[in-house]
N, C-alpha and C positions, 0 to 999 in steps of 0.2 A: 505493499498500499504506500502510495508517494503521501509525502507530506504538504496540505496547503497550507498557503501562506497569508496574512492580511495585508494588505497596499493600501496605500491612501494617495491619492491624486489629488493634490490642491497648489492653493498658489492663486496668481491674479492674471498666471495669464492662459490664453487659448488653449485648448487641447486638451484639456480631461476628459471628458464625455471619447471627445474623439480615440485617446487613448484606449479609455477601455473597451470602448468598441472594437478597435483594434486588435487585442488582445483573444475578447471575444471570438473574431474572426480564426484566430490563428489556432483557439483551442476548437472551435466548432470543425476544422482544417484539420485535426488531429483526433476529429472523432469523439470529442469530449461533450457535455450539454452547458448550456447556461441559463441562467436566471435574471436577468434584470430587471430592478424596483425601479422605476424613478420617482423621487421624491420632489413635490413641487412643481413639475410640471405635468401639464394637461395636454396639449399642443402636439401635434403628432408631428414630430420632427422626421426628417427623410430617415435618420438611423433607425423609428420604429418601424419602417416597411423591411425591414432585416429579417421579423419577424414572419415575414411572409414567404420568403424564398427558403427558410428551411424548418424543420419541424425540431432541430437540435438548441434552436433559441426561443425562450418563451419571453415577452416584453410586459411587463404592468406599470400603468399612469398612477400615483398619488399625490395627483393636484388639485387647484379647485379654481384656474385661471390666474392669469399676472399678475403678481404681488409686489409690482416692483414700483409702482405708486398710490399703493393701500397699504393700510395697516392688516395685519393677520385677521383673523376671525377667526368663530369657533367651529367653523365648518373647516378653515384650514387645518387647524387643529385635529379635527377631527382626520380630516383623508389623511395626514402626515402618520397618526398611531394606527388609523387601520393599515396604514404602510408597512408600516413597521412589524403589526400582529405578522401580517400576511407574508411578511420575509421570513419571521419569524418559523411558520409554519413551513417553509418551504426548506429552511435549515433544517430542521426539523427532521420532514421526510428523507432527503439525500439524497433527493432523486436527481440533482444539478452536481458539477462538477467544480461547475465556477457561479458565484453568484454575486453582482455587480448592482452596488446600492449608489445609483447615481443620484448627486446634488443634493446628499445623506446631510452632509456637513453644512448648505444650506439652510436645511430643515432645521438644525441645530440653534446655525447663526441667529436664524427668525424667531426662534425661541417657540416653534412649531414642535421640538421633542428638547430632550435633557441629552447631554453626552453621558452620565449616567444609565438614560434608557438607552441607548445607542451601545453601551459596553455590555450591558445585561444581555441586548441582541447578541452580542458577541460569543458571548460563553455557549450560546447554542450552535459554535459553529462544530462542524465533526473534525477532526485533526486532518481531513484528506479532501474538505471541500477550500479550494481557492477563494478569498474575500476581494472584492477591488469595492472602495470607497470612494467616490468624486467628491469634487466642489470645493470652491474657495473657502476660508474663513476656520479649517481643520482646528481643534482646539488640541492643549497640549496633552490632555489626558488622550486623545485619540492615536495622534501621532506615537504617545508612549506604547500604547498598544498595538499600535502597526510593527510588522516585521519588513515591509519595504514602503519609503515615503518618496513621492518624487514633489518638488515644486517647479510650478510651470509659472517661468518669471516672464511678463511682460516685458519685452524694452521696446517696441516700432508695431504697431500696428495701424493698418490703413484705416480703421475705424473713424479715428482722430481726423483725417482726411476727409469726412463725409461719405466713405464709401459703407452703405448698408450689408447687411448678412448676405451674402450670397446662396442660392440654392443650391446643394452639393456641394458645397465648401464650408461654409459658417452656422446651415441650418439643414 
């Protein structure tokens, strides 16, 4: 039995979810199964189409619309907790080789979940399951719990020049 590790992809740069989906693609090509729980997100980004291409990946979203310009509601908190419980079930079942918890650190940052709740979720990790957590603002406690931490650092981005998200590249 191969050991699974906990990855955290964080930082203010582009590419955290992209890196997680790149790992998912690599894993699927190696015959592994992948579960993705997307926190805070409810829009069908292009990466969600991946689930229609293979039965080796399952993607579920636990968001309640865009939160960029509003305070978190009770419904936002409920959706995040629903996602946490669903991910706990997935981890307990052991059906997936890799579990990606996309934007989980944002759910903590927005106070939809606590770091303690997430650490409790990680206690359900099976020894062979690989866990990938993405999102800005990873807490020190989460970083300490991880086996691999990558910080995406923005040095330059065309968005600052007025270029909006491009289909297939940024969304």
